[in-house]
N, C-alpha and C positions, 0 to 999 in steps of 0.2 A: 419403580419405574425409573430408569436412569434418563436423566434430562441434561441437555446443554443449552444454557440461556444465552443467546448471542445479543450482546448489547452493542448496537452500532450506530452511525450517524455521521455528519459532516465533521470536518476538522475544527476543532474549537468549540464544539458544542457543549462540551462537559462530560464526556464519557469517562474520562479517568477517575475524576473525583468520585462519580456515582457506582462505577465499579468496585471500587474500595469498599464502600459500604454494602453492597450486595454480596460481596465475597465473604465479608465479615458476618453477614447475616446468615449465609449458607455454610460458612467454614470451608469456603472453596478457595482454591489458588486461582489467578487469573491467567489465562491463555490469550496472549497478545495476537491479534491479527493486523498488524502494522507493517507494512513490507519495508520500511526504512528505519523504525525503531531496533529492528533485529542486527543493525550494524552499529558495533562498538564505537566506531570513530566518529559517529554523527550523534552528537547528545543533544546539544542545545538546539539545532536547527530542526530537529524532529520531535522536540518537546516530550523527550523521555520521561517517565514518571520521576518524582523527586525521590531522593534518598529515603525521606521519611515515607512515602508511599510504598516504595519498594520493601521497606524493613517491615511496613504494617501487614503486607500479604504477599505470599510467595507469587512471582511472576515467571512465567515461561515465554521464550522467544523474545526477549529483551537484551539487546547486545550480545548476541550470542555468536555472531558471524562477523568477519571482516568485509570491507568494501571491495576488497582484491579477490573474494571468493565468488564464483558464480553461483547464484541462488535463484529458484524460480518457485512458481505457485505450486507447480506439480510437486517439488521436494517438500515444500511446506505442507500439502495435503498428507504426503506420506508420514511425515514426522508428527504433525498435529492429530491425526487419526490415532497413531500409536499411542502418543502420549494420551489422549482423551480415554482410550481403551485401558490403559493401567490406572489412570487415576479414578476411573469409574469403579475400580474394585473397592475403594476406600471412601469415594465421594459420590453419592447419590446425584448431587446438582453441581454442575460445572458452569463457570463463566468465561465465555469468550468474548473479548472486547477489542473493538478496533474500526478502522474505517476504510481499510484495503478492501476494494471491492472484490478482486480476484481471489484474495486469500480467504474472504468469508465465504465466497462462493465455492472454492476449492473444498472447504470442510462440510458445508451444508448439502452440496450437490455433486461434488466430484468434478474433476477436469479431464478432459481427454489425455489419454497418454501419448507424449510426444517423444521421439528419438532424442537421445543425448546429442548436443551438438558438438562437434571438435572444435577446441579453442581457436585453431588456426583459420576455421570458416568464419567464427564470430569477429576475430580480429580484422580478417580481410574486408569484411563487410563495412564494419564502423570505420576503418581506414578509407574505403571508397566513399562512404558517406561524407566525411570530413573533407575530402579532395573534391569531389565532384558533385556533391549536394543530393537531394533526394530524387529529381527527376529521372536519372538513368537507373535507379533502383526500383522506382515505380515502373518503367518500360520492361524492366526485367520480370517483374511480378506479373505484369499484364501478359505477359508471353508464357511464363511458367504456369500461371494459375488464374486465368481470366475471371473464374468464379468468385474467388477470395478478393482479386483485385475490385471487383464491383462492390464487395461488402464491407471492405476494410476502410477504416478512417485514413484517407490518403495524406492528411496533414500531420497525422502521427508517426513519425519515422521511427519509433521504436518497434511499433506494431509491424511496419512494413518490413523492417530489417529482421525481425523475428521469423515471419513468414518465409522470408528468402533463406534464412538460416536452414529452416528444414527442407526447404525446396532443392537447396545445393547439397545439403547432407544426403538426402534420401534420392534424389532425381525424380520425386514424386510430388504433386501439388500438395501445398499446405493443407487445403481443405480436405483432402482425402483421409486426413488424420482426426478431423473435427466430427465425431459422431453426436457429440451433445446428449449422450446416454446419462440420464439422472442415476446416480449411485443410491443405493438404500443404505442406511446408517442404522445401526442396532442400538440407537438411543432416539429419545424424542427431542425435537429442535424447537426451542421457542425464542422467536425474534423480537426484540425490544427495540425500537428505533427512538432516538431521541432527536427533538426538534425544537427550533426557536424560531421567533420573527427574523425576517432577513436582516433587518436593521441593526437588531440586538446581536445575531450572530457576526456580522461585520464588525461591529464594534468590539466584540470580544476577540476575534482574529487581530483586528489593529493593534489591540493593548497587548495581546501575546507578542506579537512581532516587534513592538517597542520593547518589551520585556526581554526578549531574546537578544536584542542589538545591546541592551544594558549588561546582560549577563556574558557577553562575549562571542556572540555569533560571528561578527567580522573576524575576530582572530581565529576562531575555530575554521572558518571558511579559507582563511588564508593558509593555514596548515595543510588543508586538503587541496588545496590549489594545484600542486604538482601531479595529483592524481585525477583531475578534472575529466579525463577522458573514459573514466570508469562509469558504467551505467547506473550503478547506485548514486552517484553524484549529479546524475541529470534530474535534479530535484529542486522543486520550489525551495527558496531559501538559500540555495548554494548557486545555482547557475546565475542568479541575478547579481551576488556579489562577484563571482568570476568575470562577468561583465565589466564591473566596476574596476577590478583588478587589471583588467584589460585595456582600460582606459576609454570604454566605449560609453560609459556612464558615470555620472557622479555618485557618491555615496548616497546622497538624498534620493536621486532618482532610483538607486537600487532598492532602497527600503521600501519607497513607494510602489515600486514594481513587485516587490515580494508581497506586499499586501493585496495588490491588485490580482495578482495570479493566484494567491491563496483563495479570495473570493472566488475566482472562476473554478478551482478545485472543488472548492464547497459546493457550489452549483451542480456540478458534474456528478460529485457523490449522492446529493439529494436526488437528482434525475434518475440515477441508476438505482437507488434503494427503493424510491416511489413506484418502480414498475413490479416489485415484489408486494403481492396482495396479502401475503402471510405476516407481514410485520404489523406489529402493533406499536401505535406511535403515542408517546408521552412527551412533556415538558420535562426536561432534567430537575425541576424543583419538585416533581411527584416522586417522592422516595418511597412510596408505599407499593411500588409497581408489583414486587415479587410476595407482597405479605397477604 
């Protein structure tokens, strides 16, 4: 029986270290499901596995793309399913590890096929957002697709812009492409969720942010600052430092904001994953999950 073990959980919970142990146990490579570790220019701020961890086990989808390239969950689904099919020829058990909700969902359930958006449409929408803000885009979405307007998180500009990309590209409502039909996979999927007490998780997140700062996150972000308009950089750990470079906050305030926003993201991940009743939950110290 071919199996895919999906090791998931909130940021900072301890997925990377445990994934190495289980990959070594199964003799399996690790397939990353992290939507930011895939970019080669973002090492420190995305907590890319260390050189020792990368040398211990073969990893896929780690620093394989540039932030200047457009990449989506749909593209990840295609590439990951193809990779899993090939790896299953020689490995009965495979490990998928990460915390990016859409990437995990893309592999486990599939996502709706969306038309490829022309770069000029995407660029025009982002420029409009930067100049006019979100309200005009929300009004356009309300007129073009009132059904999705009622359902979308209207505070999340990226989701609003993505929906409008499809509307403008096709002339059809974005919601007309969302069938939410679950795809079958030719392998068994076993989902393992890692969890900690909230105070423990937050302490780990704060310590990791401090470590990132010591390791050079400010300098990494400064090098990327000229490309701050790219969607890949609209990410916790970078956008707060960009505000510091702009003189909006102090360095200390930016670091505190990184910690706070990472806490928020961890809660969002936990809420998302808890809806899935097929996930088996364990504390990371339980190293006998697969044995």
